[in-house]
C-alpha positions as CSV (number, residue, x, y, z in Angstrom):
1,M,-12.8,59.4,5.8
2,S,-10.1,62.0,5.8
3,K,-9.4,61.5,9.4
4,K,-6.4,59.3,10.1
5,E,-7.4,56.5,12.5
6,V,-5.0,56.2,15.3
7,K,-4.7,52.9,17.1
8,R,-4.8,52.9,20.8
9,E,-1.4,52.1,22.3
10,R,-1.4,48.9,24.3
11,S,0.4,48.8,27.6
12,V,2.2,45.8,28.9
13,N,0.1,43.0,30.4
14,F,-0.2,42.9,34.2
15,S,2.1,40.4,35.8
16,R,0.9,38.1,38.6
17,D,2.8,40.2,41.1
18,E,1.2,43.4,39.9
19,M,-2.3,41.9,40.1
20,D,-1.6,40.7,43.7
21,M,-0.2,44.1,44.6
22,L,-3.3,45.8,43.1
23,I,-5.7,43.5,45.0
24,N,-3.8,44.1,48.3
25,I,-4.0,47.9,47.8
26,I,-7.7,47.7,46.9
27,Q,-8.4,45.6,50.0
28,E,-7.3,48.5,52.1
29,N,-9.8,50.7,50.4
30,K,-12.6,48.2,49.7
31,N,-15.1,50.1,51.9
32,V,-14.9,53.1,49.6
33,L,-14.6,51.3,46.3
34,E,-17.3,48.6,46.9
35,N,-19.8,51.2,48.3
36,K,-23.1,50.7,46.5
37,K,-24.2,54.4,46.9
38,S,-24.1,56.4,43.7
39,D,-24.5,60.0,44.8
40,A,-22.0,62.8,43.9
41,V,-20.1,62.6,47.1
42,T,-19.5,58.9,46.9
43,W,-18.3,59.2,43.3
44,Q,-15.8,61.9,44.3
45,E,-14.6,59.7,47.1
46,K,-14.1,56.8,44.7
47,E,-12.3,58.9,42.1
48,S,-10.0,60.3,44.9
49,C,-9.4,56.7,46.1
50,W,-8.5,55.5,42.7
51,K,-5.9,58.4,42.4
52,T,-4.5,57.3,45.8
53,I,-4.3,53.7,44.6
54,E,-2.6,54.9,41.4
55,A,0.1,56.7,43.3
56,K,0.6,53.9,45.8
57,F,0.7,51.2,43.0
58,N,3.2,53.1,40.8
59,A,5.4,53.9,43.8
60,T,5.7,50.2,44.8
61,S,5.5,48.6,41.4
62,G,8.4,50.4,39.8
63,A,7.8,48.6,36.5
64,T,5.3,50.0,34.1
65,Y,3.3,53.2,34.9
66,R,-0.4,52.4,35.3
67,S,-3.1,55.1,35.3
68,A,-6.1,55.0,37.6
69,K,-8.2,54.2,34.6
70,N,-6.0,51.2,33.7
71,L,-6.1,50.0,37.3
72,K,-9.8,50.4,37.6
73,T,-10.4,48.5,34.3
74,K,-8.1,45.7,35.4
75,Y,-10.0,45.4,38.8
76,E,-13.4,45.3,37.0
77,G,-12.1,42.6,34.7
78,L,-10.8,40.6,37.6
79,K,-14.1,40.9,39.4
80,R,-16.0,39.8,36.3
81,E,-13.7,36.8,35.8
82,T,-14.1,35.8,39.5
83,R,-17.9,36.0,39.2
84,K,-17.8,33.8,36.1
85,K,-15.6,31.2,37.7
86,S,-17.6,31.2,40.9
87,A,-20.8,30.6,38.9
88,C,-19.1,27.8,37.1
89,L,-18.0,26.2,40.4
90,R,-21.6,26.6,41.8
91,A,-23.1,25.0,38.7
92,E,-20.6,22.2,38.9
93,T,-21.5,21.6,42.5
94,Y,-25.2,21.2,41.7
95,R,-24.6,19.1,38.6
96,T,-25.9,15.5,38.8
97,G,-24.1,12.4,37.9
98,G,-21.4,12.2,40.5
99,G,-17.7,12.0,39.6
100,T,-15.0,14.5,40.1
101,S,-15.4,18.2,39.5
102,T,-14.2,19.5,36.1
103,A,-14.4,23.2,37.2
104,V,-11.1,25.1,37.7
105,P,-10.7,26.1,41.3
106,L,-10.3,29.8,42.2
107,T,-6.7,31.2,42.6
108,D,-5.6,33.0,45.8
109,T,-6.1,36.3,44.0
110,E,-9.6,35.3,43.0
111,L,-10.4,34.2,46.5
112,K,-9.4,37.6,47.8
113,I,-11.6,39.3,45.3
114,K,-14.5,37.0,46.1
115,D,-14.2,37.9,49.8
116,M,-14.4,41.6,48.9
117,I,-17.5,41.2,46.6
118,L,-19.1,38.2,48.3
119,L,-22.7,39.4,48.0
120,S,-22.5,39.9,44.3
121,V,-20.9,36.5,43.8
122,D,-22.9,34.3,46.1
123,G,-26.1,36.3,46.6
124,M,-28.1,36.3,49.8
125,K,-28.9,33.1,51.6
126,S,-32.6,32.2,52.1
127,H,-33.6,30.1,55.1
128,F,-37.0,29.5,53.5
129,D,-35.5,27.9,50.4
130,S,-36.0,24.2,49.9
131,D,-32.3,23.7,49.7
132,H,-31.7,24.8,53.3
133,V,-29.8,22.1,55.1
134,V,-30.1,21.6,58.8
135,T,-27.1,20.0,60.5
136,V,-27.7,18.3,63.8
137,V,-24.6,17.4,65.9
138,S,-25.2,15.4,69.0
139,T,-22.5,14.0,71.3
140,S,-24.8,12.8,74.1
141,L,-26.8,10.2,72.1
142,H,-25.0,6.9,71.5
143,D,-27.8,4.6,70.4
144,T,-28.5,4.6,66.7
145,E,-32.2,4.3,67.1
146,E,-32.3,7.2,69.5
147,K,-30.2,9.3,67.1
148,N,-32.6,8.5,64.2
149,A,-35.7,9.3,66.3
150,Y,-34.1,12.5,67.5
151,T,-33.1,13.6,64.0
152,E,-36.6,12.9,62.7
153,N,-38.1,14.9,65.5
154,I,-35.8,17.8,64.9
155,E,-36.5,17.8,61.1
156,S,-40.3,17.9,61.8
157,M,-39.9,20.6,64.4
158,D,-37.7,22.6,62.0
159,Q,-40.3,22.4,59.2
160,T,-43.0,23.4,61.6
161,H,-40.9,26.3,62.9
162,L,-40.1,27.5,59.4
163,Q,-43.8,27.3,58.4
164,Q,-44.8,29.3,61.5
165,Q,-42.2,31.9,60.8
166,F,-43.4,32.3,57.3
167,E,-47.0,32.6,58.3
168,D,-46.1,35.1,61.0
169,S,-44.2,37.2,58.5
170,I,-47.2,37.3,56.2
171,M,-49.7,38.0,58.8
172,S,-47.7,40.6,60.8
173,P,-47.4,44.1,59.3
174,E,-44.6,44.9,61.7
175,S,-41.0,43.9,60.9
176,P,-39.6,41.1,63.1
177,T,-37.3,42.0,65.9
């Protein structure tokens, strides 16, 4: 162990204003940065985009110099924290027992991030899932008995329609149009 270990120099923590500025700049470039392709051209575009973000951030920030690597690391950390918090909120929503929610709501910055990475936070919605809720709004029916009969009819039609769609998708080799 003759090598002298050098500790990494820490930079100053990001302020709330710096995080907001970073997210606003990233929102302008989200189509490039959140692109799921992983070929060489896409990677070059992303690296170039991070260099542009670095220049724009440091020009407007004026405080501490932040490298593209620091900005990218911070953004990845913010995305990770947003996913964790969203999962906590979702779990709290489905928790039984009633009462008020104990989950911490998302901040404005986290809501912006969630909007940018929505698919990786919430996933894809399934209309064939048993949790699918059908909302029926009717303004023309005034009688309670008619509303109940109408709602029961719609629910049975909806189940029949979903079952038919499912059977058609299994039986048909063609993709639906």
